[in-house]
Backbone as a chain_set.jsonl record, in Angstrom:
{"seq": "MTSNLQFEVPNELVLINFWGAAPLKAVPEEGLWFYEIVDQLGLKLRLSFHLYERSLQIVILLREQEIITVVQEGAVQLSIVDDTTLECKFEYRDAFALLKLQIRPVILIHWSTLLT", "coords": {"N": [[0.85, -1.166, 0.0], [0.587, 2.172, -0.833], [1.823, 4.636, 1.168], [1.342, 7.374, 1.066], [-1.137, 7.877, 0.012], [-4.405, 9.285, 0.215], [-7.71, 9.156, 1.595], [-10.284, 10.09, -0.278], [-13.368, 11.712, -0.034], [-16.794, 12.65, -0.757], [-18.116, 15.924, 0.12], [-19.861, 16.646, 3.214], [-22.493, 17.63, 2.791], [-23.132, 16.697, 0.22], [-23.111, 13.96, 0.716], [-25.228, 13.789, 2.58], [-27.34, 14.49, 0.916], [-27.256, 12.319, -0.877], [-27.782, 10.047, 0.828], [-30.158, 10.86, 1.896], [-30.511, 11.711, 4.429], [-28.971, 12.928, 7.456], [-25.819, 11.703, 8.751], [-25.961, 8.876, 10.987], [-24.085, 8.835, 12.908], [-21.352, 10.952, 13.368], [-18.044, 11.801, 13.628], [-16.093, 14.019, 13.003], [-13.503, 14.949, 13.761], [-12.215, 12.619, 14.361], [-12.4, 11.368, 11.989], [-14.557, 9.705, 11.292], [-17.554, 8.383, 9.951], [-20.989, 7.352, 9.856], [-23.607, 5.705, 8.352], [-27.022, 4.727, 7.678], [-29.521, 2.794, 6.067], [-32.706, 1.596, 4.946], [-34.063, -0.62, 2.63], [-36.799, -1.064, 0.216], [-37.507, -3.703, 0.524], [-37.01, -4.302, 3.097], [-34.423, -4.808, 3.821], [-31.579, -3.911, 5.592], [-28.929, -1.629, 5.463], [-25.857, -0.822, 6.806], [-23.39, 1.506, 6.637], [-20.127, 2.498, 7.152], [-17.312, 4.681, 7.346], [-13.833, 5.385, 7.734], [-11.762, 7.999, 7.644], [-8.988, 8.414, 8.305], [-7.95, 5.893, 8.816], [-8.421, 4.849, 6.407], [-10.521, 3.073, 5.722], [-13.478, 1.119, 5.035], [-16.661, -0.042, 5.924], [-19.326, -2.345, 5.583], [-22.462, -3.463, 6.728], [-24.964, -5.827, 6.525], [-28.315, -6.34, 7.303], [-31.198, -8.277, 8.11], [-34.356, -8.061, 9.271], [-33.243, -7.142, 11.671], [-31.323, -9.056, 12.086], [-28.01, -9.813, 11.684], [-26.549, -10.384, 8.584], [-24.254, -10.247, 6.99], [-20.963, -8.91, 7.31], [-18.606, -6.754, 5.975], [-15.373, -5.571, 5.787], [-12.997, -3.355, 4.559], [-9.737, -2.224, 4.0], [-7.519, 0.349, 2.766], [-8.87, 2.216, 1.284], [-9.296, 4.681, -1.194], [-10.891, 6.425, -2.666], [-14.144, 7.601, -2.409], [-17.084, 7.943, -4.12], [-19.98, 9.514, -5.539], [-22.025, 8.065, -7.872], [-24.54, 8.309, -9.099], [-27.893, 9.327, -8.182], [-28.623, 7.024, -6.851], [-26.493, 5.304, -6.504], [-23.236, 4.559, -5.26], [-19.639, 4.509, -5.374], [-16.66, 2.941, -4.232], [-13.22, 3.044, -4.265], [-10.342, 1.031, -3.819], [-6.928, 0.606, -2.969], [-4.106, -1.375, -2.52], [-1.072, -2.898, -1.649], [-0.497, -5.288, -4.015], [-2.951, -5.105, -5.324], [-6.202, -4.095, -6.442], [-9.392, -2.877, -5.578], [-12.95, -2.63, -5.957], [-15.931, -1.251, -4.905], [-19.272, -1.225, -5.668], [-22.227, 0.213, -4.871], [-25.609, 0.13, -4.706], [-28.419, 1.849, -3.488], [-31.115, 2.315, -3.797], [-33.873, 1.172, -5.796], [-33.728, -1.068, -4.259], [-31.241, -2.589, -2.169], [-28.184, -3.254, -3.6], [-25.112, -4.888, -4.012], [-21.886, -4.882, -5.311], [-18.787, -6.147, -5.131], [-15.493, -6.26, -5.904], [-12.21, -7.596, -6.475], [-9.027, -7.155, -7.877], [-6.091, -8.742, -8.483], [-2.777, -7.736, -9.095]], "CA": [[0.0, 0.0, 0.0], [1.336, 3.413, -0.859], [1.467, 5.323, 2.406], [0.978, 8.773, 0.883], [-2.493, 7.99, -0.511], [-5.423, 9.728, 1.152], [-9.063, 8.709, 1.304], [-11.089, 11.226, -0.717], [-14.81, 11.482, 0.062], [-17.578, 13.855, -1.03], [-18.376, 16.702, 1.323], [-20.971, 16.134, 4.012], [-23.783, 17.98, 2.174], [-23.34, 15.766, -0.889], [-23.466, 12.67, 1.31], [-26.581, 13.915, 3.14], [-28.253, 14.45, -0.231], [-27.281, 10.95, -1.389], [-28.434, 9.149, 1.784], [-31.477, 11.37, 2.239], [-30.514, 12.013, 5.857], [-27.672, 13.147, 8.07], [-25.272, 10.453, 9.27], [-26.391, 8.504, 12.336], [-22.982, 9.233, 13.776], [-20.237, 11.59, 12.675], [-17.023, 12.34, 14.516], [-15.129, 14.509, 12.012], [-12.135, 15.041, 14.281], [-11.656, 11.269, 14.313], [-12.511, 10.876, 10.618], [-15.513, 8.609, 11.27], [-18.946, 8.65, 9.569], [-21.802, 6.142, 9.93], [-24.907, 5.891, 7.701], [-27.889, 3.554, 7.678], [-30.691, 2.922, 5.2], [-33.499, 0.38, 4.774], [-34.679, -0.6, 1.298], [-38.23, -1.39, 0.157], [-37.695, -5.104, 0.901], [-36.724, -4.433, 4.517], [-33.007, -5.076, 4.02], [-30.928, -2.746, 6.189], [-27.506, -1.459, 5.18], [-25.083, 0.114, 7.614], [-22.11, 1.804, 6.003], [-19.292, 3.448, 7.885], [-15.956, 4.818, 6.823], [-12.874, 6.065, 8.584], [-10.832, 8.682, 6.742], [-7.576, 8.289, 8.656], [-7.568, 4.491, 8.675], [-8.708, 4.512, 5.01], [-11.297, 1.84, 5.734], [-14.915, 1.2, 4.822], [-17.336, -1.245, 6.404], [-20.76, -2.469, 5.378], [-23.153, -4.513, 7.465], [-26.301, -6.07, 5.993], [-29.191, -6.971, 8.286], [-32.573, -8.566, 7.738], [-35.116, -8.153, 10.529], [-32.259, -6.892, 12.728], [-30.362, -10.157, 12.158], [-26.862, -9.544, 10.823], [-26.312, -11.391, 7.551], [-22.843, -10.188, 6.583], [-20.16, -7.715, 7.559], [-17.395, -6.715, 5.157], [-14.51, -4.428, 6.081], [-11.835, -3.327, 3.681], [-8.832, -1.097, 4.163], [-6.9, 0.785, 1.523], [-9.797, 3.07, 0.535], [-8.683, 5.891, -1.745], [-11.882, 7.359, -3.192], [-15.569, 7.323, -2.324], [-17.73, 8.906, -5.007], [-21.378, 9.313, -5.877], [-22.177, 7.826, -9.307], [-25.808, 8.983, -9.401], [-28.675, 9.474, -6.95], [-28.889, 5.725, -6.224], [-25.303, 4.461, -6.496], [-21.921, 5.104, -4.952], [-18.492, 3.631, -5.602], [-15.469, 3.157, -3.42], [-12.031, 2.416, -4.836], [-9.35, 0.628, -2.835], [-5.625, 0.221, -3.499], [-3.2, -1.869, -1.511], [-0.045, -3.816, -2.129], [-0.594, -5.643, -5.424], [-4.36, -5.346, -5.633], [-7.17, -2.997, -6.534], [-10.748, -3.358, -5.335], [-13.995, -1.664, -6.26], [-17.259, -1.485, -4.351], [-20.393, -0.492, -6.257], [-23.332, 0.032, -3.946], [-26.877, 0.777, -5.059], [-29.262, 1.858, -2.29], [-32.527, 2.448, -4.165], [-34.998, 0.921, -4.884], [-33.284, -2.115, -3.334], [-29.798, -2.59, -1.941], [-27.387, -4.18, -4.424], [-23.686, -4.701, -3.732], [-20.921, -5.584, -6.155], [-17.479, -5.877, -4.551], [-14.554, -7.096, -6.633], [-10.782, -7.333, -6.254], [-8.154, -7.579, -8.953], [-4.678, -8.851, -8.103], [-1.901, -7.363, -10.201]], "C": [[0.895, 1.228, 0.0], [0.901, 4.274, 0.309], [1.032, 6.763, 2.204], [-0.414, 8.95, 0.272], [-3.43, 8.454, 0.587], [-6.768, 9.206, 0.69], [-9.902, 9.946, 0.997], [-12.569, 10.847, -0.653], [-15.536, 12.767, -0.302], [-17.797, 14.64, 0.263], [-19.671, 16.236, 1.98], [-22.334, 16.462, 3.404], [-24.117, 17.061, 1.0], [-23.764, 14.402, -0.352], [-24.863, 12.699, 1.934], [-27.612, 13.838, 2.022], [-28.372, 13.024, -0.782], [-28.073, 10.028, -0.475], [-29.845, 9.59, 2.128], [-31.622, 11.703, 3.706], [-29.084, 12.283, 6.318], [-27.127, 11.808, 8.565], [-25.816, 10.162, 10.666], [-25.335, 8.895, 13.355], [-21.905, 9.849, 12.904], [-19.305, 12.168, 13.731], [-15.892, 12.835, 13.604], [-13.688, 14.584, 12.514], [-11.447, 13.686, 14.337], [-11.732, 10.661, 12.915], [-13.525, 9.775, 10.427], [-16.911, 9.093, 10.901], [-19.69, 7.325, 9.489], [-23.192, 6.448, 9.371], [-25.697, 4.592, 7.765], [-29.1, 3.836, 6.798], [-31.384, 1.561, 5.128], [-34.162, 0.463, 3.409], [-36.139, -1.041, 1.367], [-38.524, -2.844, 0.499], [-37.442, -5.347, 2.391], [-35.286, -4.79, 4.831], [-32.346, -3.798, 4.529], [-29.443, -2.775, 5.874], [-26.937, -0.449, 6.163], [-23.736, 0.277, 6.937], [-21.376, 2.8, 6.882], [-17.941, 3.52, 7.205], [-15.127, 5.649, 7.784], [-11.806, 6.665, 7.682], [-9.372, 8.368, 7.044], [-7.077, 6.853, 8.564], [-7.767, 3.993, 7.246], [-9.454, 3.189, 4.921], [-12.779, 2.133, 5.53], [-15.512, -0.125, 5.263], [-18.799, -1.192, 6.005], [-21.264, -3.639, 6.212], [-24.539, -4.613, 6.852], [-27.095, -6.827, 7.046], [-30.558, -7.206, 7.67], [-33.321, -8.845, 9.031], [-34.184, -8.075, 11.731], [-31.279, -8.034, 12.947], [-29.234, -9.873, 11.172], [-26.64, -10.708, 9.866], [-24.842, -11.43, 7.169], [-22.24, -8.854, 6.996], [-18.921, -7.825, 6.687], [-16.654, -5.426, 5.508], [-13.329, -4.492, 5.123], [-11.044, -2.06, 3.949], [-8.258, -0.729, 2.805], [-7.804, 1.655, 0.681], [-9.075, 4.333, 0.059], [-9.709, 6.893, -2.262], [-13.291, 6.811, -3.05], [-16.254, 8.373, -3.178], [-19.179, 8.506, -5.28], [-21.469, 9.176, -7.393], [-23.435, 8.528, -9.812], [-26.626, 8.99, -8.116], [-29.019, 8.155, -6.264], [-27.632, 4.899, -5.962], [-24.056, 5.223, -6.075], [-20.87, 4.051, -5.232], [-17.414, 3.958, -4.594], [-14.332, 2.365, -4.048], [-11.016, 2.178, -3.724], [-8.059, 0.26, -3.557], [-4.763, -0.231, -2.333], [-2.281, -2.904, -2.133], [-0.171, -4.067, -3.623], [-2.031, -5.902, -5.85], [-5.143, -4.031, -5.682], [-8.548, -3.602, -6.287], [-11.725, -2.232, -5.632], [-15.297, -2.144, -5.634], [-18.238, -0.617, -5.113], [-21.602, -0.824, -5.407], [-24.532, 0.842, -4.413], [-27.765, 0.723, -3.821], [-30.746, 1.985, -2.587], [-32.764, 1.799, -5.516], [-34.692, -0.202, -3.903], [-31.763, -2.05, -3.239], [-29.149, -3.672, -2.802], [-25.921, -3.852, -4.201], [-22.871, -5.525, -4.71], [-19.542, -5.185, -5.64], [-16.491, -6.806, -5.22], [-13.119, -6.654, -6.348], [-9.994, -7.912, -7.412], [-6.727, -7.595, -8.435], [-3.821, -8.527, -9.309], [-0.54, -8.005, -10.072]], "O": [[1.858, 1.298, 0.763], [-0.278, 4.607, 0.425], [0.403, 7.334, 3.096], [-0.829, 10.084, 0.036], [-3.28, 8.071, 1.747], [-6.939, 8.855, -0.477], [-10.197, 10.747, 1.884], [-12.972, 9.797, -1.152], [-14.973, 13.855, -0.177], [-17.679, 14.094, 1.36], [-20.471, 15.522, 1.373], [-23.25, 15.644, 3.493], [-25.276, 16.69, 0.817], [-24.665, 13.765, -0.898], [-25.604, 11.722, 1.822], [-28.645, 13.186, 2.173], [-29.469, 12.577, -1.115], [-28.948, 9.3, -0.944], [-30.647, 8.785, 2.602], [-32.73, 11.952, 4.182], [-28.119, 11.91, 5.651], [-27.898, 10.872, 8.776], [-26.097, 11.081, 11.434], [-25.638, 9.237, 14.498], [-21.585, 9.332, 11.834], [-19.724, 12.923, 14.608], [-14.87, 12.167, 13.449], [-12.756, 14.308, 11.759], [-10.218, 13.617, 14.357], [-11.2, 9.578, 12.674], [-13.392, 8.976, 9.5], [-17.402, 10.078, 11.452], [-19.12, 6.303, 9.108], [-23.876, 7.346, 9.862], [-25.13, 3.506, 7.888], [-29.634, 4.945, 6.777], [-30.743, 0.516, 5.233], [-34.753, 1.486, 3.062], [-36.652, -1.354, 2.441], [-39.68, -3.191, 0.744], [-37.634, -6.457, 2.888], [-34.954, -5.049, 5.987], [-32.537, -2.726, 3.956], [-28.785, -3.807, 6.002], [-27.476, 0.646, 6.327], [-23.029, -0.701, 6.693], [-21.935, 3.814, 7.3], [-17.485, 2.565, 6.576], [-15.635, 6.484, 8.532], [-11.042, 5.946, 7.037], [-8.599, 8.084, 6.129], [-5.905, 6.622, 8.266], [-7.356, 2.887, 6.898], [-9.082, 2.299, 4.156], [-13.264, 3.23, 5.808], [-14.949, -1.19, 5.012], [-19.438, -0.143, 6.076], [-20.587, -4.654, 6.376], [-25.217, -3.6, 6.676], [-26.626, -7.816, 7.609], [-31.017, -6.44, 6.823], [-32.967, -9.749, 9.788], [-34.316, -8.84, 12.686], [-30.486, -7.996, 13.888], [-29.469, -9.713, 9.974], [-26.555, -11.864, 10.281], [-24.251, -12.502, 7.039], [-22.91, -7.822, 7.026], [-18.263, -8.865, 6.661], [-17.234, -4.34, 5.523], [-12.741, -5.552, 4.909], [-11.603, -0.973, 4.102], [-8.489, -1.422, 1.814], [-7.553, 1.83, -0.512], [-8.339, 4.966, 0.816], [-9.431, 8.092, -2.295], [-13.597, 5.709, -3.507], [-16.032, 9.569, -2.985], [-19.54, 7.329, -5.253], [-21.039, 10.07, -8.122], [-23.405, 9.244, -10.812], [-26.088, 8.682, -7.053], [-29.643, 8.161, -5.203], [-27.701, 3.889, -5.262], [-23.843, 6.369, -6.47], [-21.166, 2.859, -5.315], [-17.27, 5.1, -4.159], [-14.464, 1.173, -4.325], [-10.85, 2.996, -2.819], [-8.096, -0.332, -4.635], [-4.692, 0.431, -1.298], [-2.668, -3.671, -3.015], [0.029, -3.15, -4.42], [-2.299, -6.806, -6.64], [-4.79, -3.03, -5.058], [-8.833, -4.712, -6.737], [-11.384, -1.051, -5.569], [-15.707, -3.291, -5.812], [-18.057, 0.598, -5.197], [-21.959, -1.99, -5.24], [-24.48, 2.068, -4.503], [-27.861, -0.318, -3.172], [-31.564, 1.776, -1.69], [-31.867, 1.881, -6.355], [-35.312, -0.291, -2.842], [-31.093, -1.52, -4.125], [-29.518, -4.845, -2.738], [-25.53, -2.685, -4.2], [-23.13, -6.711, -4.913], [-19.169, -4.014, -5.705], [-16.63, -8.025, -5.119], [-12.858, -5.495, -6.026], [-10.262, -9.023, -7.869], [-6.212, -6.566, -7.996], [-4.098, -8.986, -10.417], [0.324, -7.797, -10.923]]}, "num_chains": 1, "name": "protein.A"}
């Protein structure tokens, strides 16, 4: 992992517009933000990211039962693709990863890693 990379994220107003609400938790001085959304099928997504640790975590729940948690470090860029989708790019050692996350009308996740 290149140590001089930073984790770029949209400003807070852009993120509020995307999620449709303020973060459930935000501690800017620590670089931590936490969002939550429920889709029309009742699937709940919790997404959090940490700027200084360059990490992103998602948790999927159904009826408050955790189904999966995925955490990845090496985040370099979180961006809004359109009003329903965001992407996060990761770089570390000899690999690149990409998260594509759709939140409306239902939650869809595509997370892939390419080893170089």
